[in-house]
Every structure is written in C-alpha cells, then in structure tokens.
VOGU-3710 file (C-alpha; in Angstrom, 3 decimals, decimal comma):
1> mkkltkkiva> -40,616/41,326/7,366  -38,763/41,139/3,998  -35,547/42,460/5,619  -35,751/39,850/8,365  -36,364/37,026/5,851  -33,397/38,167/3,733  -31,148/38,264/6,819  -32,243/34,789/7,912  -31,686/33,343/4,418  -28,287/35,045/4,183
11> lalavttias> -27,301/33,771/7,628  -28,483/30,228/6,797  -26,542/30,282/3,521  -23,395/31,530/5,280  -23,644/28,849/7,976  -24,202/26,118/5,338  -21,200/27,309/3,318  -18,938/27,439/6,380  -20,155/24,055/7,661  -19,553/22,366/4,309
21> giaispaqka> -16,063/23,848/4,185  -15,338/22,497/7,636  -16,857/19,100/6,944  -14,747/18,338/3,841  -11,806/20,656/3,571  -9,106/20,054/0,939  -6,567/19,406/3,707  -8,778/16,698/5,199  -9,260/15,091/1,785  -5,477/15,047/1,289
31> naaaksyncy> -4,954/13,425/4,710  -7,685/10,800/4,350  -6,445/7,221/4,183  -6,838/5,424/0,875  -9,511/2,725/0,591  -7,247/0,557/-1,551  -3,838/0,428/-3,220  -2,658/-0,639/-6,659  -0,382/-3,672/-6,637  1,443/-4,696/-9,813
41> lmfassdwkc> 4,056/-7,110/-11,096  7,202/-5,656/-12,693  9,251/-7,907/-14,910  12,066/-7,686/-17,439  14,021/-10,478/-19,063  17,775/-9,963/-19,406  17,427/-9,171/-23,122  14,577/-6,699/-22,349  12,361/-8,390/-24,963  9,729/-9,315/-22,371
51> vnmkenvant> 8,946/-6,376/-20,094  6,260/-4,894/-17,887  6,878/-1,682/-15,962  3,328/-0,357/-16,299  1,251/0,051/-13,140  -2,015/-0,712/-14,934  -0,835/-4,064/-16,339  -0,539/-7,262/-14,263  -2,165/-5,450/-11,377  -4,810/-5,851/-8,696
61> siknkkgkqk> -6,336/-3,777/-5,936  -5,400/-4,327/-2,284  -7,871/-3,204/0,379  -6,698/-0,874/3,122  -7,831/-3,011/6,030  -6,124/-4,456/9,070  -5,326/-8,156/8,908  -4,273/-10,686/6,296  -5,341/-10,786/2,670  -4,275/-13,011/-0,196
71> vtvtltraka> -3,005/-11,325/-3,328  -2,158/-12,608/-6,827  -0,747/-10,645/-9,740  -0,233/-12,234/-13,169  1,579/-11,037/-16,260  0,780/-12,664/-19,587  3,021/-12,415/-22,606  0,176/-10,795/-24,545  0,233/-7,908/-22,023  4,025/-7,645/-21,819
81> qgdgsakata> 6,018/-5,372/-24,098  8,770/-6,357/-26,430  11,857/-4,471/-27,508  10,626/-1,307/-29,216  7,324/-1,918/-30,970  7,783/-5,674/-31,262  5,647/-8,167/-29,402  7,151/-9,670/-26,277  9,150/-12,842/-26,723  9,264/-15,753/-24,290
91> akdatvfcvd> 11,362/-14,901/-21,227  14,405/-17,099/-20,762  15,243/-15,532/-17,395  14,668/-12,452/-15,217  16,715/-9,333/-14,675  13,962/-7,379/-12,840  11,190/-9,210/-11,002  9,354/-7,302/-8,269  5,877/-6,593/-6,952  5,067/-3,026/-5,920
101> ikeilkdhkv> 2,208/-1,852/-3,717  1,743/1,811/-4,596  1,039/4,565/-2,022  0,619/2,156/0,916  3,422/3,845/2,874  1,392/7,059/3,006  -0,976/5,291/5,410  1,149/2,560/7,020  4,654/2,233/8,447  6,984/-0,376/6,979
111> knlkisgvtv> 7,143/-2,181/10,337  3,359/-2,741/10,182  3,452/-4,496/6,787  4,580/-8,047/6,102  4,452/-10,224/2,991  4,652/-13,984/3,531  3,890/-17,255/1,752  5,210/-16,092/-1,620  4,516/-18,438/-4,543  5,893/-17,847/-8,040
121> kcdgkkvkik> 4,488/-19,714/-11,026  5,891/-19,715/-14,551  3,432/-21,040/-17,140  1,366/-22,445/-14,262  4,241/-24,418/-12,709  5,448/-23,527/-9,223  9,041/-22,283/-9,049  11,048/-23,369/-6,024  12,275/-20,240/-4,205  13,953/-19,627/-0,850
131> qskliqgqle> 11,551/-17,410/1,081  14,323/-16,146/3,375  16,178/-14,651/0,391  13,262/-12,414/-0,690  13,595/-8,745/0,190  10,696/-6,483/1,101  10,083/-3,002/2,405  10,618/0,588/1,313  13,443/-0,194/-1,094  13,466/3,015/-3,140
141> pkenedpnky> 15,669/5,941/-2,136  13,716/8,720/-0,391  14,552/11,129/-3,225  12,920/8,760/-5,729  9,750/9,993/-7,411  7,799/7,179/-5,731  9,036/6,616/-2,159  5,585/5,566/-0,824  5,548/2,085/-2,346  6,213/-1,162/-0,546
151> rleiynvygk> 8,201/-3,585/-2,677  8,642/-7,331/-2,761  11,935/-7,931/-4,560  12,151/-11,439/-5,962  15,085/-10,875/-8,318  16,572/-7,556/-9,359  20,055/-6,937/-10,754  19,608/-3,245/-9,886  18,164/-3,895/-6,429  19,064/-4,404/-2,798
161> gtksdppaka> 20,747/-7,807/-2,842  18,792/-10,451/-4,703  21,373/-10,401/-7,505  24,184/-11,503/-5,201  21,995/-13,683/-2,938  18,951/-14,738/-5,023  15,984/-16,837/-3,874  16,389/-18,805/-7,139  18,567/-18,589/-10,240  17,492/-15,973/-12,773
171> tafkwsksis> 16,865/-18,777/-15,292  14,274/-20,313/-12,930  11,955/-17,481/-14,001  11,685/-18,732/-17,588  8,193/-18,489/-19,111  6,382/-18,161/-22,409  2,677/-17,740/-21,508  2,441/-16,223/-18,018  4,214/-15,502/-14,760  2,406/-14,949/-11,471
181> vsftlnikk> 3,144/-14,099/-7,864  0,808/-14,973/-5,007  1,353/-13,967/-1,396  -0,302/-13,019/1,868  -0,102/-9,387/2,931  -0,560/-8,629/6,617  -1,403/-5,039/7,590  -0,839/-4,968/11,339  -2,184/-1,482/12,149
//
C-alpha cells in the first residue's frame, strides 16, 4: 500500500508541475498584452534650461482597451530639469515637444491608433494650434532602442517635419508654471 501511495503522490506532483508549466509558461507571459501603457510629455526649451525627458515625470497610464479614452499629461516647472543641477527656468519657447505612449506598438498596429482633439495649455491658457500640422505614429527609426512607442509630435526641431511646418510658432509654447497636452486616443482593435 505504501508503494502505491508514493506512486500516486509522485504522479499527482508531476501532473501538477507540468500543468502549471503549461498554464503560465515564460513564452506566454512574454506574449501577453499589456494592461496599460505609460504616456509622458517630453519637453525642452531652445536653451535647454527647462527640460523633461524622463518617462516617470509628467506621465499617466493609458488603459489597453478598444475605443476612445481621454488623456492629459502635465509638466510643471518644479518637475522639469534645468541646465546641469540648476532648477528649471521659465520656458520662452520649445525645441522638443512630444507625447510618447510607451510599448503600445507591441500590442497594436499604427493603423489602429489615432490621436485627435489635441489641446495644448501653457500656464492654463489654451494655445491655438493647427491640428492638421501635428504628426503622429511610429516616428522613431526601427534601429532605435525604443521602436515600440507611438508619438504625438507637436514641435520638434529634430523630428519628422514640425520644424519646417509647425502647428504653431515655437514661441507659442512659452510657459513658467505648467504646460499640458490633452487629447483623445482611439484604439480601434
């Protein structure tokens, strides 16, 4: 009887181990869609004395769900960096001004994503921008270290065309307390 009990326990343990390996394998975990994505506002003034390039500053979480959702990201001067170790100064203009949604292109194709209704506010005042001049999509080269982000380019002297055909003059993005971007993101599939 002891031999039979040992065999049954061993068999049950083996089946449990195999089943748990099948149920949640590392490959399946790697292929699972994200529940949400980090969205953050990047900004740099032309003198680089008011900057944010950090993903955990001026950020929010976007749910991975089909349909439309409203998003707002805000950068305050207290959270921005200055030149070197100095505090950020008031921004008199923009040289880089984008919103990135990290890792979303791992789960969705560019053609199934659309940003619309973009509103920019500097110190709480709405900035007049031409929506048709905004650029969005997978704007980083494939060899870049982060090709899976979806970008809204508002103004970027290093970017895909907003420098030569901007939605507003760089000086329109002048602020001393805060700058924010609100928009609607539509995930079609």
